[in-house]
Backbone as a ProteinNet text record, in pm:
[ID]
protein_1_A
[PRIMARY]
XXXXXXXXXXXXXXXXXXXXXXXXXXXXXXXXXXXXXXXXXXXXXXXXXXXXXXXXXXXXXXXXXXXXXXXXXXXXXXXXXXXXXXXXXXXXXXXXXXXXXXXXXXXXXXXXXXXXXXXXXXXXXXXXXXXXXXXXXXXXXXXXXXXXXXXXXXXXXXXXXXXXXXXXXX
[TERTIARY]
3407.9	3351.7	3211.4	3130.1	2994.5	2996.7	3095	3105.2	3133	3220	3252.6	3128.6	3053.3	2931	2827.9	2814.7	2719.9	2759.4	2887	2935.5	2910.7	2935.1	2910.7	2764.2	2675.7	2532.2	2488.1	2541.1	2507.8	2557.8	2676.8	2733.3	2649.1	2611.7	2529.9	2393.7	2330	2198	2205.7	2313.8	2326.5	2351.2	2425.7	2448.3	2319.2	2241	2116	2015.2	2008.1	1911.3	1952.2	2078.6	2126	2101.9	2065.4	2042.4	1916.8	1924.3	1809	1752.1	1619.9	1551.5	1452.6	1425.1	1326.1	1252.7	1149.5	1079.1	1044.5	1018.8	971.4	851.3	775.2	663.6	697.8	751.9	799.2	685.3	565.4	451.8	420	421.6	397.9	504.8	629.2	738.7	721	694.8	680.3	560	450.6	332.6	364.2	463.5	499.1	611.6	651.7	756	691.8	674.4	607.4	674.8	805.4	876.1	835.6	807.9	765.7	626.7	536.9	401.8	407	489.7	504.6	561.2	658.5	718.3	614.2	534.7	430.4	326.9	290.5	193.5	250.4	375.2	440.4	446.2	480	485.3	347	245.2	108.4	63.8	95.8	59.4	130.8	259.6	335.3	279	251.7	198.9	65.4	-22.8	-153.5	-138.2	-48.6	-24.1	26	124	180.1	78.6	-0.1	-101.1	-204.4	-244.7	-339.9	-280.1	-154	-86	-83.9	-54.2	-47.9	-186.8	-285.8	-422.6	-470.2	-435	-470.7	-409	-283.6	-217.5	-286.8	-321.6	-387.8	-529.2	-596.3	-727.8	-714.8	-610.4	-585.1	-559.8	-485	-456.3	-585.4	-667.9	-796.5	-882.7	-884.1	-959.3	-904.4	-772.7	-710.1	-750.5	-751.9	-787.9	-934.3	-1022	-1163.9	-1186.2	-1116.2	-1125.5	-1074.4	-966	-909.9	-1010.4	-1073.9	-1173.1	-1289.3	-1331.6	-1443.5	-1405.9	-1286.7	-1243.9	-1173.7	-1152.4	-1074.4	-1120.3	-1250.3	-1301.7	-1274.1	-1252.3	-1229.6	-1081.7	-994.7	-850.8	-783.1	-682.1	-600	-510.2	-450.4	-360.4	-243.9	-191.8	-80.8	-124.3	-243.8	-295.2	-324.2	-374.5	-401.1	-272.1	-169.3	-39.5	17.5	3.7	54.4	-17.5	-149.6	-227.5	-197	-187.3	-155.2	-20.4	76.9	210.8	208.6	128.1	115.3	59	-44.6	-107.6	-10	58.4	155.9	267.7	315.4	423.4	378.6	258.4	206.9	187.3	142.6	125.7	261.4	358.1	494.2	549.4	527.2	574	503.7	374	298.1	349.5	377.5	430.3	569.2	650.4	783.3	772.7	678.5	657.3	612.7	520.8	472.5	588.3	673.9	790.3	887.4	905.2	999.1	948.5	816.5	760.6	749.8	694.7	657.8	739.2	835.2	914.5	1008.3	1079.5	1169.6	1273.2	1323.9	1419.3	1359.2	1227.3	1155.8	1167.7	1108.2	1113.5	1050.4	939.3	873.7	965.2	1031.2	1125.4	1239.5	1292.4	1403.8	1361.5	1241.6	1192.4	1169.4	1110.4	1086.5	1220.5	1318	1451.6	1511.9	1496.9	1557.6	1482	1350.5	1270.9	1259.3	1244.1	1213.6	1337.8	1433.2	1550.3	1627	1647	1716.1	1641.5	1509	1429.2	1448	1442.3	1462.2	1602.4	1700.5	1838.4	1850.5	1786	1788.1	1724.3	1612.3	1544.5	1635.3	1696.8	1786.5	1902	1959.6	2071.8	2027.8	1908.3	1857.4	1835.1	1777.1	1754.3	1887.2	1984.9	2116.7	2181.9	2172.1	2232.3	2163.7	2030.7	1956.4	1988.4	1992.1	2023.2	2163.5	2258.2	2395	2399.8	2329.1	2328	2264.9	2161.8	2089.2	2136.2	2241.2	2294.7	2187.2	2111.6	2004.2	2061.1	2037.2	2092.5	2015.7	1884.6	1803.9	1683.6	1645.4	1525.9	1436	1313.6	1219.4	1119.4	1074.5	973.9	839.3	751.6	622.6	531.5	561.1	479.4	503.3	616.5	648.6	585.6	511.2	440.4	531.6	628.4	723.3	666.2	537.4	475.5	504.3	522.7	547.9	414.4	412.6	289.3	263.7	366.2	351.3	463.5	426	525.9	491.5	585	567.4	598.6	504	520.2	637.2	686.9	801.4	927.3	928.3	1043.2	1028.9	918.4	895.7	979.8	1069.5	1156	1116.7	996.5	951.2	953.2	901.4	900.9	1042.9	1133.1	1272.4	1335.9	1298.7	1349.7	1300.4	1171.8	1117.3	1187.4	1208.9	1277.1	1419.6	1487.7	1625.9	1630	1523.1	1514.8	1465.2	1419.8	1374.3	1225.1	1146.4	1001.4	926.6	798.4	711.8	633.7	599.6	517.1	370.8	285.2	140	85.6
-3871.7	-3779.7	-3738	-3837.6	-3806.3	-3716.4	-3735.9	-3654	-3507.5	-3485.9	-3349.4	-3282	-3354.2	-3302.8	-3271.2	-3359.2	-3339.8	-3218.3	-3204.5	-3089.4	-2960.6	-2963.8	-2846.8	-2805.8	-2903.2	-2873.9	-2817.8	-2873.5	-2823.3	-2680.1	-2652.9	-2518.9	-2418.2	-2454.8	-2365.1	-2341.3	-2446	-2429.8	-2345.5	-2358	-2276.3	-2130.4	-2106.7	-1969	-1905.2	-1981	-1928.1	-1900.7	-1987.7	-1966.8	-1852.6	-1816.1	-1707.3	-1570.2	-1566.7	-1440.1	-1373.3	-1242.9	-1167.6	-1089.1	-1082.9	-1013	-914.7	-810.4	-712	-662	-585.2	-525.6	-381.7	-304.7	-167.7	-150.6	-49.9	-12	125.8	130	256.7	356.6	308.9	400.8	467.7	390.7	442.9	546.6	515	607.3	737.3	726.3	845.6	930.5	866	940	1023.7	983.2	1052.8	1154.5	1179.7	1278.1	1395.5	1508.3	1623.5	1672	1664.2	1709.3	1627.2	1499.6	1413.9	1454.5	1478.9	1522.3	1655.8	1747.3	1877.6	1860.8	1773.5	1748.4	1689.5	1594.7	1535.5	1639	1727.7	1832.7	1926.5	1963.7	2051.1	1982.9	1855.8	1782	1768.7	1749.1	1738.5	1869.7	1980.1	2111.3	2139.2	2108.3	2127.2	2040.5	1916.5	1822.8	1871.6	1917.3	1967.3	2091	2179.7	2302.5	2267.7	2179.1	2141.1	2064.4	1978.9	1903.1	1996.9	2099.2	2198.1	2271.4	2308.6	2377.7	2290.3	2164	2072.3	2049.4	2031.1	2012.1	2133.9	2254.2	2377.8	2378.5	2337.9	2333.4	2235	2117.5	2018.9	2063	2137.2	2192.3	2295.1	2379	2477	2405.8	2297.8	2220.7	2160.9	2110.6	2054.8	2161.8	2281	2393	2428.8	2434.3	2463.5	2359.3	2233.1	2125.7	2135.4	2165.8	2180.4	2297.2	2406.6	2521.7	2485.2	2413.8	2368.2	2280.1	2188.4	2099.5	2179.7	2281.8	2364.1	2446	2502.1	2591.4	2518.4	2391.5	2311.6	2328.6	2327.7	2335.4	2469.7	2573.6	2707.9	2741.9	2655.2	2684.4	2630.9	2703.8	2655.8	2543.8	2470.3	2361.5	2412.6	2527.1	2585.5	2619.3	2677.4	2712.6	2587.1	2482.1	2356.3	2300.1	2296.7	2243.3	2328.1	2460.3	2550.7	2526.3	2516.9	2494.3	2357.7	2256.2	2121.5	2121	2187.1	2195.1	2270.4	2376.5	2450.8	2361.6	2286.6	2198.1	2089.9	2029.1	1923.9	1979.8	2099.9	2161.9	2193.5	2246.3	2276	2147.8	2041.5	1914	1858.7	1872.8	1827.5	1904.7	2035.1	2117.7	2079.8	2053.2	2013.9	1880.8	1787.2	1657.9	1672.5	1761.1	1786.1	1848.5	1940.8	2002.7	1897.2	1811.6	1704.6	1614.1	1581.2	1496.5	1568.9	1699.8	1773.9	1784.7	1782.5	1786.8	1648.2	1553.3	1424.6	1306	1328.5	1219	1157.8	1057.6	982.3	1071.9	1169.6	1264.7	1404.2	1410.8	1537.4	1613.1	1731.5	1818.9	1755.9	1684	1622.8	1518.7	1439.2	1339.5	1408.2	1516.5	1588.3	1652.1	1708.9	1769.2	1663.2	1550.7	1441.7	1394	1381.9	1338.4	1435.8	1565.7	1663.7	1678.2	1654.1	1671	1544	1429.1	1305.6	1220.7	1220.6	1135.1	1162.5	1289.2	1311.1	1249.3	1252.4	1192.5	1040.6	982.4	837.8	797	878.2	849.1	852.5	951	958.6	834.5	790.6	671	549.4	534.3	420.9	422.6	540.8	551.1	516	561.2	529	378.9	317.4	172.1	98.5	142.7	78	87.2	203.7	221.3	133.7	131.4	48.9	-99.1	-140.9	-280.9	-317.4	-226.5	-253.4	-259.4	-165.6	-163.8	-289.6	-340.9	-457.6	-588.2	-579.2	-697.3	-770.5	-692.5	-746.7	-777.5	-899	-941.9	-884.1	-869.6	-820.1	-745.3	-641	-564.6	-566.3	-610.2	-618	-503.3	-455.4	-349.9	-413.4	-412.6	-477.7	-395.6	-267.8	-183.6	-212.6	-270.6	-294.5	-421.8	-491.7	-611	-725.1	-754.3	-861.2	-999.3	-1005.7	-1135.1	-1193.5	-1111.7	-1160.3	-1210.4	-1333.6	-1394.8	-1366.9	-1358.7	-1334.6	-1244.4	-1148.4	-1059.3	-1038.2	-1068	-1044.5	-897.5	-824.7	-680.3	-642.6	-734.3	-700.8	-677.1	-722.8	-701.3	-578.1	-503.9	-383.3	-269.8	-216.9	-108.4	25.4	35.1	158.5	277.2	257.9	367.4	409.3	314.9	347.4	429.7	397.2	474.4	618	635.9	771.2	847.4	782.3	846.6	884.7	794.7	821.2	941.8	960.5	1072.4	1200.6	1186	1302.7	1330.4	1231.8	1249.9	1164.3	1202.1	1124.6	1024.4	914.4	814.8	848.1	780.1	805	763.8
727.2	631.5	673.3	720.5	763.5	886.7	973.4	1094	1059.1	962.4	919.9	861.6	780.6	721.6	830.5	925.8	1035.4	1119.9	1150.6	1227.6	1149.2	1018.9	933.7	933.9	921.4	923.3	1058.1	1165.4	1298.9	1318.2	1268.4	1278.9	1201.5	1079.3	996.4	1060.6	1110.2	1171.4	1298.3	1375.6	1496.6	1460.5	1354.8	1310.9	1261.7	1185.6	1133.6	1243	1341.8	1449	1540.5	1541.7	1626.5	1563.4	1438.3	1370.3	1423.9	1440.4	1486.6	1368.2	1363.7	1257.1	1317.6	1244.5	1288.5	1165.1	1189.6	1076.9	1110.1	1006.4	1020.2	928	955.1	869.1	813.6	693.8	637.7	618.2	586.2	571.5	705.5	811.5	946.7	982.2	954.3	984.8	906.3	777.7	694.2	736.7	777.9	825.2	948.4	1023.8	1147.4	1129.4	1008.2	980.5	906.2	974.8	913.2	783.7	776.8	656.3	534.2	555.1	444.6	396.5	491	454.7	380.3	427.1	360.7	220	204.6	73.2	-21.5	28	-55.7	-97.3	-6.2	-38.3	-144.7	-129.1	-226.7	-363.7	-366.6	-492.1	-555.6	-475.4	-526.8	-589.5	-523.4	-577.3	-709.2	-713.8	-838.6	-950.1	-917.5	-1016.2	-1071.3	-983.9	-1026.9	-1114.6	-1076	-1154.6	-1295.3	-1300.2	-1429.6	-1513.9	-1449.6	-1523.1	-1584.3	-1511.4	-1563	-1682.5	-1672.5	-1782.8	-1908.3	-1891.2	-2006	-2064.5	-1978.7	-2027.2	-2104.9	-2059.1	-2129.4	-2269.4	-2277.2	-2409.3	-2503.2	-2453.1	-2537.8	-2575.9	-2488.6	-2522.8	-2634.7	-2627.9	-2734.4	-2867.5	-2862.9	-2983.7	-3038.8	-2950	-2992.5	-3057.4	-3000.3	-3059.7	-3198	-3207.8	-3338.6	-3442.1	-3401.5	-3493.3	-3534.3	-3438.8	-3471.7	-3567.7	-3542.4	-3631.8	-3770.7	-3774.5	-3902.1	-3976.2	-3903.8	-3966.3	-4025	-3952.5	-3996.9	-4120.5	-4119.8	-4227.9	-4342.1	-4328.5	-4422.5	-4568	-4592.6	-4730.3	-4794.6	-4713.3	-4767.8	-4784.6	-4739.4	-4740.7	-4866.8	-4909.9	-5021.6	-4969.9	-5061.7	-5022.4	-4937.7	-4975.6	-4899.4	-4757.4	-4741.9	-4609.8	-4526.5	-4593.3	-4522.7	-4464.4	-4548.5	-4504.3	-4390.9	-4405.8	-4301.4	-4169	-4170.5	-4047.8	-3987.1	-4073.2	-4023.5	-3953.4	-4014.7	-3954.7	-3821.8	-3814.5	-3689.4	-3579	-3613.5	-3514.9	-3470.2	-3565.5	-3532.9	-3446.3	-3477.9	-3400.6	-3257.7	-3242.4	-3108.2	-3027	-3092.7	-3023.9	-2980.8	-3066.7	-3034.9	-2914.5	-2912.9	-2801	-2670.2	-2678.5	-2559.1	-2504.2	-2594.2	-2549.7	-2488.7	-2545.8	-2490	-2350.6	-2334.3	-2203.7	-2102.4	-2144.5	-2057.9	-2015.2	-2108.9	-2079.1	-1985.9	-2005.6	-1920.3	-1776.7	-1758.6	-1623.9	-1560.7	-1636.2	-1577.9	-1628	-1714.3	-1769.9	-1667.6	-1712.7	-1625.4	-1558	-1628.9	-1571.3	-1563.9	-1551.8	-1551.4	-1420.2	-1420.3	-1303.5	-1179.3	-1197.4	-1081.7	-1016.6	-1099.2	-1048.1	-973	-1030.5	-967.6	-835.4	-834.7	-710.4	-604	-644.6	-548.8	-492.9	-579.9	-538.5	-436.9	-462.3	-372.2	-240.8	-241.2	-119.7	-36.1	-101.4	-29.7	-2.1	-92.2	-75.4	54.7	94.5	222.7	341.7	338.3	445.4	443.8	325.2	312.7	356.7	324.4	367	519.3	583	729.3	791.4	733.8	784.6	769.8	653.6	631.5	731.4	753.3	847.5	989.5	1030.4	1164.1	1177.3	1075.2	1077.4	1086.2	1009.5	1010.6	1147.6	1210.8	1343.5	1447.9	1445.4	1541.8	1519.7	1394.5	1363.4	1411.5	1393.4	1439.5	1591.9	1659	1805.7	1864.3	1799.7	1852.1	1789.6	1707	1640.1	1559	1482.4	1399.3	1261.6	1215.1	1086.4	968.6	981.9	870.5	924.7	853.4	887.2	763.8	782.6	671.7	681.3	566.3	561.9	533.2	631.6	612.3	520.5	500.5	413.7	265.6	233.5	92.9	39.4	123	77.2	39.2	122.3	92.2	122.7	155.1	178.1	314.5	414.6	548.6	604.9	648.8	695.6	843.2	922.5	1065.7	1112.3	1194.7	1251.2	1398	1483.9	1626.2	1652.2	1708	1724.6	1815.1	1895	1980.6	1897.4	1773.2	1685.1	1596.6	1612.6	1533.5	1591.1	1512.5	1559.4	1496.7	1440.2	1374.7	1471.3	1593.3	1691.1	1728.4	1738.8	1769.5	1657.5	1532.2	1418.6	1428.4	1459.7	1474.5	1586.4	1700.8	1812.8	1773.2	1705.1	1661.5	1567.3	1487.5	1395.8	1464.7	1590	1666.4	1652.6	1615.7	1599.5	1700.1	1721.9	1809.7	1726.9	1787.7	1718.6	1739.6	1665.3	1674.5	1808.5
[MASK]
++++++++++++++++++++++++++++++++++++++++++++++++++++++++++++++++++++++++++++++++++++++++++++++++++++++++++++++++++++++++++++++++++++++++++++++++++++++++++++++++++++++++++

């Protein structure tokens, strides 16, 4: 029984030591892909444009509220209620617009998905092909902060991923 256990442990340890591992630096790879930089610039411009639009709406609401506060003593109860409802409705619309642009399923998310996801898919496919060709068991991304304490640069396949994608490295 002890012999079977010992043989099993030896077999497992030999299998584990035979595994090959590599790492990539996804930030480095993305920095070297012009399409990614262009997509990020486009997303930044859209985000800034939409943020300005939303800020303008909230400034208008703030102005309406200040005007309401100033004129409040001169308004009838009906006019007060009407103005309050107008302000609340405009604020609700501004928040809905903000959510439609920046929410979880908003336009920015959809644009990022359509512009960046194909690039990420290409990178993943290149990594998968290189790993299969080199019989690599696992590839770690050092840019994601997985807590890797030591990495031998000879196992870095980031440049190979860029070449496979048709780009030059830095």
